[in-house]
C-alpha positions as CSV (number, residue, x, y, z in Angstrom):
1,X,46.4,51.9,26.0
2,X,49.4,50.8,28.1
3,X,51.2,47.9,26.4
4,X,53.2,45.3,28.4
5,X,55.7,43.4,26.4
6,X,55.7,39.6,26.6
7,X,58.8,37.4,26.8
8,X,60.3,36.4,23.5
9,X,58.6,33.4,21.8
10,X,61.3,32.6,19.3
11,X,58.9,33.0,16.4
12,X,60.1,35.2,13.6
13,X,57.6,37.0,11.4
14,X,57.9,39.2,8.3
15,X,55.5,42.1,7.5
16,X,55.3,43.2,3.9
17,X,54.2,46.8,3.7
18,X,54.8,49.0,6.8
19,X,52.2,51.7,6.2
20,X,49.5,52.3,8.7
21,X,48.3,48.7,9.0
22,X,51.7,47.0,8.7
23,X,53.7,49.2,11.0
24,X,51.1,48.9,13.8
25,X,50.9,45.2,13.3
26,X,54.6,44.7,13.3
27,X,55.1,46.6,16.6
28,X,52.2,44.9,18.2
29,X,53.5,41.4,17.2
30,X,56.8,42.3,19.0
31,X,54.8,43.2,22.1
32,X,53.2,39.8,21.9
33,X,56.8,38.3,22.0
34,X,57.6,37.7,18.4
35,X,60.6,38.9,16.3
36,X,59.5,40.9,13.3
37,X,61.2,42.0,10.1
38,X,59.4,44.8,8.3
39,X,59.8,44.8,4.5
40,X,59.2,48.4,3.3
41,X,60.3,49.7,-0.1
42,X,59.6,53.4,0.7
43,X,63.0,54.6,1.9
44,X,61.7,57.6,3.9
45,X,59.1,55.6,5.7
46,X,61.5,52.8,6.4
47,X,64.2,55.1,7.9
48,X,61.6,56.9,10.0
49,X,60.3,53.6,11.4
50,X,63.8,52.3,12.0
51,X,64.7,55.4,14.1
52,X,61.4,55.3,16.0
53,X,59.8,58.2,14.2
54,X,56.1,57.6,13.3
55,X,55.2,58.5,9.7
56,X,51.6,59.0,10.7
57,X,49.6,60.0,13.8
58,X,48.1,57.2,15.8
59,X,47.6,57.6,19.6
60,X,50.1,55.6,21.5
61,X,52.0,54.3,18.5
62,X,55.2,56.4,18.9
63,X,55.7,54.8,22.4
64,X,54.8,51.3,21.2
65,X,57.2,51.6,18.2
66,X,60.1,52.9,20.4
67,X,59.6,50.1,22.9
68,X,59.4,47.5,20.2
69,X,62.7,48.7,18.6
70,X,64.3,48.8,22.0
71,X,63.8,45.1,22.4
72,X,66.0,44.4,19.5
73,X,63.3,42.3,17.9
74,X,62.0,44.7,15.3
75,X,64.0,45.9,12.3
76,X,63.1,47.2,8.9
77,X,64.6,46.6,5.4
78,X,63.7,46.9,1.7
79,X,65.1,43.4,0.9
80,X,62.4,40.7,0.5
81,X,65.2,38.1,1.0
82,X,65.2,39.0,4.7
83,X,61.9,37.2,5.0
84,X,63.7,33.9,4.6
85,X,64.4,34.1,8.3
86,X,60.7,34.1,9.1
87,X,58.0,31.4,9.3
88,X,54.9,33.6,9.3
89,X,54.6,36.3,6.7
90,X,52.0,39.1,6.7
91,X,50.9,40.9,3.6
92,X,49.8,44.3,4.8
93,X,50.2,46.4,1.6
94,X,47.6,48.9,0.5
95,X,44.9,48.1,-2.1
96,X,43.7,51.6,-3.1
97,X,41.0,52.5,-5.5
98,X,42.3,52.4,-9.1
99,X,42.6,55.9,-10.6
100,X,39.5,56.6,-12.6
101,X,37.8,53.3,-11.8
102,X,36.0,51.6,-8.9
103,X,38.0,48.4,-8.7
104,X,40.9,47.8,-6.2
105,X,44.5,48.3,-7.3
106,X,46.2,45.1,-6.5
107,X,49.6,46.0,-7.9
108,X,51.2,46.6,-4.5
109,X,49.9,43.2,-3.3
110,X,51.3,41.5,-6.4
111,X,54.7,43.1,-5.9
112,X,54.8,42.0,-2.3
113,X,53.7,38.5,-3.1
114,X,56.1,38.1,-6.0
115,X,58.9,39.3,-3.8
116,X,58.1,36.9,-1.0
117,X,57.5,33.8,-3.1
118,X,61.2,32.8,-3.8
119,X,62.0,32.9,-0.1
120,X,59.3,30.6,1.2
121,X,60.0,27.2,2.8
122,X,58.1,24.2,4.0
123,X,55.8,25.0,6.9
124,X,55.7,28.8,6.3
125,X,52.4,30.6,6.6
126,X,51.5,33.6,4.4
127,X,48.8,35.6,6.1
128,X,47.0,38.1,3.9
129,X,45.7,41.1,5.8
130,X,45.1,43.5,2.9
131,X,41.5,44.2,1.7
132,X,41.0,42.4,-1.5
133,X,38.2,41.4,-4.0
134,X,36.6,38.0,-3.4
135,X,38.6,35.0,-4.9
136,X,41.9,36.8,-4.7
137,X,43.3,34.7,-1.9
138,X,42.4,31.4,-3.6
139,X,44.3,32.4,-6.7
140,X,47.3,33.4,-4.6
141,X,47.2,30.1,-2.6
142,X,47.2,28.2,-5.9
143,X,50.4,29.9,-6.9
144,X,51.9,29.1,-3.5
145,X,51.1,25.4,-3.9
146,X,52.4,25.4,-7.5
147,X,55.6,27.0,-6.3
148,X,56.3,23.8,-4.4
149,X,57.9,25.3,-1.3
150,X,55.5,23.6,1.1
151,X,54.2,26.9,2.4
152,X,50.5,27.8,2.6
153,X,48.4,31.0,2.4
154,X,45.6,31.9,4.7
155,X,43.5,35.1,4.9
156,X,43.4,37.1,8.1
157,X,41.5,40.4,7.5
158,X,42.2,43.4,9.6
159,X,39.4,45.4,11.4
160,X,41.4,48.4,12.6
161,X,39.8,51.6,13.6
162,X,42.1,54.6,13.1
163,X,42.6,56.1,16.6
164,X,42.2,52.7,18.2
165,X,44.6,50.6,16.1
166,X,46.8,49.3,18.9
167,X,43.8,48.2,21.0
168,X,42.2,46.6,17.9
169,X,45.4,44.7,17.1
170,X,46.2,43.5,20.6
171,X,42.6,43.2,21.9
172,X,40.6,42.4,18.8
173,X,36.8,41.9,18.9
174,X,37.2,38.9,16.7
175,X,40.0,37.1,14.8
176,X,39.1,35.7,11.4
177,X,41.3,33.2,9.6
178,X,40.3,31.9,6.2
179,X,41.9,28.6,5.0
180,X,41.9,26.5,2.0
181,X,40.4,23.0,1.6
182,X,43.1,20.5,2.4
183,X,44.8,19.4,5.6
184,X,48.0,21.5,5.0
185,X,45.8,24.6,4.6
186,X,44.0,23.9,7.9
187,X,47.4,23.3,9.6
188,X,48.6,26.7,8.4
189,X,45.5,28.3,10.0
190,X,46.3,26.6,13.2
191,X,49.9,27.8,13.2
192,X,48.7,31.4,12.7
193,X,46.1,31.0,15.5
194,X,48.9,29.7,17.8
195,X,51.0,32.8,17.0
196,X,48.1,35.0,18.1
197,X,47.8,33.2,21.5
198,X,49.3,36.1,23.3
199,X,46.5,38.5,22.3
200,X,44.4,39.8,25.2
201,X,40.9,39.1,23.7
202,X,37.7,37.5,24.7
203,X,36.5,37.8,21.1
204,X,35.9,34.7,19.0
205,X,38.4,33.0,16.7
206,X,36.4,32.3,13.5
207,X,38.0,29.9,11.1
208,X,36.3,29.9,7.8
209,X,37.0,29.5,4.0
210,X,39.2,32.0,2.1
211,X,36.4,33.7,0.3
212,X,34.3,34.3,3.4
213,X,37.4,35.8,5.1
214,X,37.9,38.1,2.2
215,X,34.3,39.3,2.3
216,X,34.4,39.8,6.1
217,X,36.1,43.2,5.9
218,X,34.3,44.6,2.9
219,X,30.9,43.4,4.1
220,X,31.5,44.9,7.5
221,X,32.6,48.3,6.0
222,X,29.6,48.2,3.6
223,X,27.2,47.7,6.5
224,X,28.8,50.5,8.5
225,X,28.7,52.9,5.5
226,X,25.0,52.0,5.0
227,X,24.2,52.9,8.7
228,X,25.9,56.2,8.3
229,X,24.2,57.1,5.0
230,X,20.9,55.9,6.3
231,X,21.0,58.3,9.3
232,X,22.2,61.1,7.0
233,X,19.2,60.4,4.7
234,X,17.0,60.7,7.8
235,X,18.8,64.0,8.6
236,X,17.7,65.4,5.3
237,X,14.1,64.3,6.0
238,X,14.3,65.8,9.5
239,X,15.4,69.1,8.0
240,X,12.3,69.3,5.8
241,X,9.9,67.8,8.3
242,X,11.1,69.7,11.4
243,X,12.3,66.6,13.4
244,X,15.5,66.2,15.4
245,X,17.8,63.5,13.9
246,X,19.8,63.1,17.1
247,X,16.7,62.2,19.1
248,X,15.7,60.0,16.3
249,X,19.0,58.2,16.4
250,X,18.8,57.7,20.1
251,X,15.3,56.2,19.7
252,X,16.5,53.9,17.0
253,X,19.7,53.0,18.8
254,X,17.9,51.9,21.9
255,X,16.6,48.9,19.8
256,X,19.1,46.2,20.5
257,X,18.7,44.9,16.9
258,X,20.0,48.3,15.6
259,X,22.4,49.8,18.1
260,X,23.4,53.4,18.5
261,X,26.9,53.2,17.0
262,X,27.4,54.7,13.5
263,X,24.0,56.5,13.7
264,X,25.6,60.0,14.1
265,X,24.3,62.3,11.4
266,X,26.7,64.8,9.9
267,X,28.9,65.2,6.9
268,X,29.4,61.5,6.3
269,X,32.2,59.0,6.2
270,X,35.6,59.1,4.6
271,X,39.1,57.7,5.1
272,X,41.1,55.1,3.3
273,X,38.7,52.2,3.8
274,X,34.9,52.8,3.7
275,X,34.7,54.8,0.4
276,X,37.1,52.7,-1.6
277,X,35.9,49.4,-0.1
278,X,32.2,49.8,-1.0
279,X,33.2,50.9,-4.5
280,X,35.5,47.9,-5.0
281,X,32.8,45.7,-3.5
282,X,30.3,46.9,-6.1
283,X,32.8,46.5,-8.9
284,X,33.6,42.9,-7.9
285,X,29.9,42.0,-7.5
286,X,29.5,43.2,-11.1
287,X,32.4,41.0,-12.3
288,X,30.7,38.0,-10.6
289,X,27.4,38.8,-12.2
290,X,25.7,40.1,-9.1
291,X,25.7,43.8,-9.7
292,X,22.1,44.3,-8.8
293,X,22.6,42.7,-5.5
294,X,24.8,45.6,-4.2
295,X,23.1,48.3,-6.2
296,X,21.9,49.9,-3.0
297,X,25.5,50.8,-2.2
298,X,25.5,53.3,-5.1
299,X,22.8,55.2,-3.1
300,X,24.9,54.8,0.1
301,X,27.8,56.5,-1.8
302,X,25.6,59.2,-3.3
303,X,24.0,60.1,0.0
304,X,27.5,60.3,1.6
305,X,28.9,62.7,-1.1
306,X,25.7,64.8,-1.0
307,X,26.3,65.7,2.6
308,X,29.4,67.6,1.6
309,X,27.4,69.6,-0.9
310,X,24.8,70.3,1.8
311,X,27.4,72.0,4.0
312,X,28.6,74.3,1.2
313,X,25.0,75.2,0.4
314,X,24.3,76.0,4.1
315,X,27.4,78.1,4.3
316,X,26.3,80.0,1.2
317,X,22.9,80.8,2.7
318,X,24.4,81.9,6.0
319,X,26.8,84.3,4.3
320,X,24.1,86.0,2.2
321,X,24.1,83.9,-0.9
322,X,27.6,84.5,-2.1
323,X,30.9,83.1,-0.7
324,X,33.2,85.3,-2.8
325,X,35.8,86.9,-0.6
326,X,34.2,85.7,2.6
327,X,36.5,84.5,5.4
328,X,35.6,81.0,6.5
329,X,37.4,79.0,9.2
330,X,37.3,75.2,8.9
331,X,37.9,73.2,12.1
332,X,39.3,69.9,11.0
333,X,41.1,68.4,8.0
334,X,41.4,64.7,9.0
335,X,38.5,62.4,8.1
336,X,38.1,61.6,11.8
337,X,39.6,62.7,15.2
338,X,42.7,61.0,16.6
339,X,44.1,60.6,13.1
340,X,46.1,62.5,10.5
341,X,44.5,60.6,7.6
342,X,43.0,62.9,5.0
343,X,42.2,60.3,2.4
344,X,38.7,61.0,1.0
345,X,38.2,63.3,4.0
346,X,34.8,65.0,4.0
347,X,36.3,67.9,6.0
348,X,39.0,68.6,3.4
349,X,36.7,68.1,0.5
350,X,34.2,70.6,2.0
351,X,37.1,73.1,2.7
352,X,38.2,72.8,-1.0
353,X,34.7,73.3,-2.2
354,X,34.2,76.4,-0.1
355,X,37.5,77.7,-1.6
356,X,36.3,76.8,-5.1
357,X,33.1,78.9,-4.5
358,X,35.3,81.9,-3.8
359,X,35.7,81.9,0.0
360,X,39.0,82.5,1.7
361,X,39.3,79.3,3.7
362,X,41.5,78.9,6.7
363,X,41.9,75.4,8.0
364,X,43.2,74.1,11.4
365,X,43.7,70.6,12.6
366,X,45.8,69.2,15.5
367,X,47.7,66.6,13.5
368,X,46.6,66.6,9.8
369,X,47.8,69.9,8.5
370,X,51.0,68.6,6.8
371,X,49.0,65.9,4.9
372,X,46.2,68.3,4.1
373,X,48.7,70.9,2.7
374,X,50.1,68.4,0.4
375,X,46.7,67.3,-0.9
376,X,45.1,70.8,-1.0
377,X,47.8,73.5,-1.2
378,X,45.4,76.2,-2.3
379,X,44.0,76.5,1.3
380,X,45.4,78.5,4.1
381,X,46.5,76.4,7.1
382,X,47.0,77.6,10.7
383,X,48.2,75.5,13.7
384,X,46.7,77.7,16.3
385,X,42.9,77.5,16.9
386,X,42.6,81.1,18.1
387,X,44.6,82.4,15.1
388,X,42.5,80.3,12.8
389,X,39.2,81.8,14.1
390,X,40.4,85.4,14.2
391,X,38.3,87.7,12.0
392,X,36.3,84.7,10.6
393,X,32.9,85.5,9.2
394,X,31.8,81.8,9.5
395,X,33.3,78.9,11.5
396,X,32.6,75.4,10.2
397,X,33.3,72.4,12.5
398,X,33.9,69.4,10.4
399,X,36.2,67.0,12.4
400,X,35.1,66.4,16.0
401,X,38.4,66.7,17.7
402,X,38.1,67.2,21.5
403,X,39.9,70.6,21.1
404,X,37.1,71.8,18.9
405,X,34.2,70.3,20.9
406,X,35.5,72.0,24.0
407,X,35.8,75.5,22.5
408,X,34.3,78.2,24.7
409,X,31.6,80.0,22.6
410,X,32.0,83.3,24.4
411,X,35.7,83.4,24.1
412,X,35.6,82.3,20.5
413,X,33.0,84.9,19.8
414,X,35.5,87.6,20.8
415,X,37.9,86.4,18.0
416,X,35.5,86.3,15.0
417,X,34.0,89.1,13.0
418,X,30.7,87.3,12.6
419,X,29.2,84.9,15.1
420,X,28.1,82.2,12.7
421,X,28.9,78.5,13.1
422,X,28.0,75.3,11.3
423,X,28.3,72.2,13.4
424,X,28.9,69.6,10.8
425,X,29.1,66.8,13.3
426,X,26.3,67.7,15.7
427,X,28.6,67.6,18.6
428,X,28.4,71.1,20.1
429,X,26.1,72.4,22.8
430,X,23.7,74.3,20.7
431,X,22.1,76.2,23.6
432,X,25.4,77.4,24.9
433,X,26.5,78.7,21.5
434,X,23.2,80.4,20.8
435,X,23.3,81.9,24.3
436,X,26.7,83.4,23.5
437,X,25.1,85.2,20.5
438,X,26.0,82.7,17.7
439,X,23.9,81.8,14.8
440,X,24.2,78.1,15.2
441,X,23.3,75.8,12.4
442,X,23.6,72.0,12.0
443,X,22.3,69.1,9.9
444,X,19.0,67.4,10.6
445,X,18.1,69.4,13.7
446,X,16.1,72.4,12.3
447,X,14.6,73.3,15.7
448,X,18.2,74.1,16.8
449,X,18.6,76.4,13.8
450,X,19.6,73.7,11.3
């Protein structure tokens, strides 16, 4: 989207954590007219951002970042003391899944909060945007009050979609602000709402309590994950019953109570949010004595992971029952198109599983190869689609980039040694590929060869 920069407002903000969420939020707040200080301890990331180089791929972000820096109202530092200039402070650090456990790792949040605390002053607003377990914000706000600076903490969850992060920041579908119980807490929420006045949105501003605001993000993600796993469970049923899951999804989606979004059957969800959020949600429910309430999310997670296994099994069948030494080309490494994020990527997990089964796996992706190579160096990576497909015995489409969806089946067929393809996202024109001599297989559409 084209971003028009507003006139300066005079408000100074700090953003703790300039990864995907924080960097986009910082640049977007400059576009709204504010001055922003990014606090980022990672030296390489900080230097890249300060020089206008994007440390990740997000459509439109490089231009937005460059324009924001050019205003002179965006700078980056590793010194938390710089936040003393600001009156609104955003906590945008990651809360990844704890290694070997389901709970969220809050160490980065604790470090950012502890670094900010000595530099607060009366009237300051701390706005938490990180995804956290229920009751985290209340405990942090108690510490702010006990500190005696006169600042207050509110919770302002983010709802960014990778690939649409700028639009979701500047034109959000809703803005949620969770506040504490007293008048000063409510006033802090009003100050944050006023700072968002420049956003171009018709969505609602919902002011609620701290715990509800915390739950808003994880509950939304849990529901979206449930829709995806539900339609993938239906895809399994369609495979054995002989039905078409895409037609089924269209029929279900026509019901206004259900809707068509997130009913696309395929290899399931991944990324840095949905998988770790539903696991942390289950863990926190258990800590609160309500484990049985969210037990269904275990099945959501299981179905999601099972879809990856289904692709490997299908590939094995298509290549004669043994993947050893077979040349397999995987189209896509990122967990979704328009992103270079490979965190918990189904595409990369399937590629690694194919390699583990003995196949020689060649992977191509428009933007995620560098990240994928660091995570799975055992695979072969190629930038060029044609080179990636050359002499392949099986092609597996796993991330629905436009470049892959638009491949010409006849021309691609001239490159490979075996015209076999698995459409892991159900996005290709099955009739066109089969007419070009391909054995086309997909998930949940057995009448198309799946």
